[in-house]
C-alpha positions in Angstrom: 0.1 0.0 -0.1 0.9 3.6 -0.8 1.1 6.4 1.4 -1.0 9.4 0.5 2.4 11.1 -1.2 2.7 8.0 -2.9 6.2 7.5 -1.8 6.2 4.5 0.2 7.2 1.3 -1.5 5.1 -1.9 -1.7 6.7 -4.9 0.0 8.9 -7.1 -2.8 6.4 -9.8 -4.2 9.3 -12.1 -4.9 9.7 -12.6 -1.0 9.1 -16.3 0.0 6.2 -16.9 2.6 8.2 -17.7 5.2 10.9 -14.7 4.7 7.4 -12.5 4.7 7.6 -11.0 8.5 11.2 -10.7 8.7 11.1 -9.1 5.2 8.1 -6.8 6.1 9.8 -4.6 9.0 12.5 -3.3 6.9 10.3 -2.7 4.4 7.9 -0.5 6.7 10.6 1.1 8.4 12.2 3.6 5.9 8.6 5.4 5.0 8.2 6.2 8.8 11.0 8.4 8.4 10.7 9.3 4.9 7.2 10.4 4.8 7.7 13.6 6.4 10.1 15.0 4.2 8.2 14.0 1.2 5.1 15.9 2.3 7.2 18.9 2.8 8.4 18.4 -0.7 4.8 18.6 -2.1 3.5 21.3 0.4 6.8 24.0 0.5 9.3 22.5 -1.9 7.4 22.3 -4.5 8.1 26.4 -4.8 11.3 28.2 -5.5 12.4 30.6 -2.8 10.9 33.5 -4.7 7.5 31.9 -5.9 7.2 31.0 -2.3 7.8 34.3 -1.2 5.6 36.0 -3.7 2.9 33.6 -2.2 3.3 35.0 1.2 3.0 38.7 0.2 0.3 37.9 -1.8 -1.5 36.7 1.2 -0.4 39.6 3.1 -1.3 42.2 0.3 -5.0 40.9 0.3 -5.2 41.1 4.2 -3.7 44.4 4.3 -6.0 45.1 1.9 -9.1 44.9 3.8 -7.5 45.6 7.2 -5.1 48.3 9.1 -1.9 46.8 9.4 -2.2 46.4 13.3 -4.8 44.4 12.5 -3.2 41.7 10.7 -0.8 39.2 12.4 1.9 36.6 11.2 -0.6 33.7 11.9 -3.1 35.6 9.9 -0.6 35.8 7.2 0.3 32.2 8.0 -3.2 30.8 7.4 -4.3 32.9 4.7 -1.2 31.3 2.5 -1.9 27.7 3.9 2.0 28.3 5.7 3.1 28.2 8.9 3.7 31.2 11.5 7.9 29.7 11.2 7.6 29.8 7.7 6.6 33.1 7.4 9.9 34.2 10.0 12.2 32.5 7.5 11.5 34.4 4.8 11.0 37.6 6.7 12.9 37.4 10.2 11.6 41.2 10.8 8.4 40.1 11.7 5.4 42.0 11.0 7.0 45.4 10.1 9.3 43.7 7.5 6.6 42.1 5.8 4.4 44.9 5.6 7.1 46.8 3.9 7.7 44.3 1.7 3.8 44.0 0.6 3.6 47.9 0.7 7.2 47.6 -1.8 4.7 45.3 -3.9 1.8 47.5 -3.7 3.8 50.5 -4.6 5.3 48.9 -7.9 1.8 47.9 -8.8 1.0 51.3 -8.4 3.3 52.9 -10.2 2.4 50.5 -13.3 -0.9 52.0 -13.5 0.7 55.5 -14.9 2.6 53.5 -17.3 0.9 54.0 -20.5 2.0 54.1 -24.5 2.5 57.6 -25.2 0.2 58.1 -28.5 -3.0 59.1 -29.0 -5.2 62.2 -27.4 -3.9 63.1 -23.9 -7.4 62.8 -21.9 -7.6 59.0 -23.2 -4.4 58.6 -22.1 -5.1 59.7 -18.7 -8.5 58.4 -18.4 -7.2 54.3 -19.0 -4.2 55.6 -16.3 -6.7 56.8 -14.0 -9.0 53.4 -14.7 -6.4 51.0 -13.7 -5.3 53.6 -10.6 -8.8 53.7 -9.4 -9.8 49.7 -9.9 -6.8 49.6 -7.3 -7.9 51.6 -4.8 -11.5 49.6 -5.3 -9.7 46.6 -4.7 -7.4 47.5 -2.0 -9.7 49.9 -0.3 -8.8 49.7 3.3 -5.4 49.0 2.7 -5.4 52.1 0.4 -6.4 54.3 3.2 -4.0 52.5 5.5 -1.2 53.4 2.8 -1.7 57.0 2.4 -3.3 58.0 5.7 -0.7 58.3 8.8 -1.3 56.9 11.6 -0.7 53.2 11.4 1.9 51.9 14.2 3.3 50.0 11.0 4.3 53.7 9.4 7.8 54.5 9.4 10.6 56.6 7.8 11.3 53.8 5.0 7.2 53.6 4.3 6.3 57.4 3.8 9.5 57.0 1.9 8.0 54.1 -0.1 4.8 56.2 -0.7 6.2 59.4 -1.7 8.2 57.6 -4.4 4.9 56.3 -6.2 3.6 60.1 -6.3 7.1 61.0 -8.1 7.0 58.4 -10.3 3.2 59.0 -11.0 4.4 62.8 -11.8 7.5 61.7 -14.2 5.1 59.6 -16.3 2.7 62.4 -16.2 5.2 64.6 -17.4 6.6 62.2 -20.2 3.1 62.2 -21.7 3.0 65.9 -21.9 6.5 65.5 -24.1 8.7 68.1 -21.7 12.4 67.4 -21.9 13.2 69.9 -18.8 9.5 70.8 -17.3 9.7 74.4 -15.4 8.8 74.6 -11.7 5.3 75.9 -12.5 4.2 72.7 -14.7 6.0 70.3 -12.5 4.2 72.0 -9.5 1.0 71.6 -11.5 1.2 67.6 -12.3 2.3 67.0 -9.0 -0.8 68.8 -7.4 -2.9 67.1 -9.6 -1.3 63.7 -8.3 -2.1 64.7 -4.5 -5.8 65.7 -6.0 -6.3 62.1 -7.4 -4.6 60.3 -4.0 -7.2 63.0 -1.8 -10.3 62.2 -4.2 -9.9 58.3 -3.9 -9.8 58.3 -0.2 -12.8 60.7 -0.1 -14.4 58.5 -2.7 -14.0 55.5 -0.2 -15.1 57.3 2.7 -18.1 58.4 1.0 -18.7 54.9 0.4 -17.6 54.4 -2.9 -19.9 57.5 -4.6 -20.5 58.8 -7.6 -19.4 55.6 -9.5 -15.5 55.0 -10.6 -16.4 56.3 -14.1 -17.6 59.7 -13.1 -14.9 59.7 -10.9 -12.7 59.3 -13.7 -14.3 61.8 -15.6 -14.1 64.4 -13.2 -10.4 64.0 -12.3 -9.7 64.2 -16.2 -11.5 67.3 -16.0 -9.3 68.7 -12.8 -6.4 67.8 -14.7 -7.6 70.0 -18.2 -8.7 72.6 -15.5 -5.6 72.9 -14.0 -3.8 72.9 -16.9 -5.5 75.5 -18.6 -5.3 78.1 -15.3 -1.4 77.3 -15.4 -0.9 78.0 -18.9 -2.4 81.4 -18.4 0.6 82.5 -16.7 3.2 80.0 -17.4 4.5 79.9 -21.5 5.8 76.8 -21.2 2.8 75.2 -20.2 0.7 77.1 -22.8 2.7 75.4 -25.3 2.1 72.1 -23.8 -2.0 72.6 -23.6 -2.3 73.6 -27.2 -0.3 70.9 -28.4 -2.0 68.6 -26.3 -5.5 70.0 -27.6 -4.8 69.9 -31.2 -4.5 66.1 -30.4 -8.2 66.2 -28.9 -11.5 65.3 -30.9 -14.4 67.6 -30.7 -16.4 65.0 -29.6 -13.6 64.0 -26.9 -13.5 64.5 -22.9 -12.0 68.0 -23.6 -14.6 69.2 -26.4 -17.7 68.2 -23.9 -15.7 69.9 -20.9 -15.6 72.8 -23.5 -18.6 73.4 -24.2 -19.9 72.9 -20.8 -17.6 75.4 -19.5 -18.6 78.2 -21.7 -22.2 78.4 -20.8 -21.1 78.2 -17.2 -18.9 81.1 -17.9 -21.3 83.2 -19.8 -22.5 85.4 -16.8 -18.6 86.5 -16.8 -18.2 88.3 -19.6 -17.9 91.9 -18.0 -14.6 90.5 -16.6 -13.5 90.7 -20.2 
């Protein structure tokens, strides 16, 4: 008979009946000592070091996505990953703080990838696709996203703050690449970074408002915010004005910017006396 792992050898078929009792004992002993390693091979050693670490991080990210870091224990992570607490310590000897920072780094990498987009087509369409991915992440990792951006967590350190700030800077750099400016000036850089901050703030408020309005409405509103901020900055900054003119030329009349312009003009109808 074989064990559940299928590694225990069957007694030799050629053993004479008179020797069966003597032969049975040695044949049965190796599986008794070899069985535990066989189980471990199936459960633990089957994965590479990187694959096992990734599995633990995935479990941790899922927990941190729905609970504050201080409410997640190593036992919770081990249970979610189908592993043991000692195994978690083996990969993260620094305990929960190290695991949280590693999970945060993984989440930050995913957030940064949200802003990667081919630089072709209307700018508003590119921003819409970027926001679809970003807001989708927020929606999926709601509680964890709040803990990530709002201070007060016991797991917060200078390292975690640096990871979050790195995401903001990387996002701003990606947006500036879409504006096709080799050396953006201070005003344009400030405008883009301010918009990134506005996206973060709007995302947190959206979660606090029980995810209202819809993701699509929030996305469109944030694209409008970008256009409005770009317009306001262009009024006083020649570089931004050139960027805006180049971007507007690529926008279709029935696109996002065209619809925004048609909504804004009537709203400013009563401002003719200011001209």
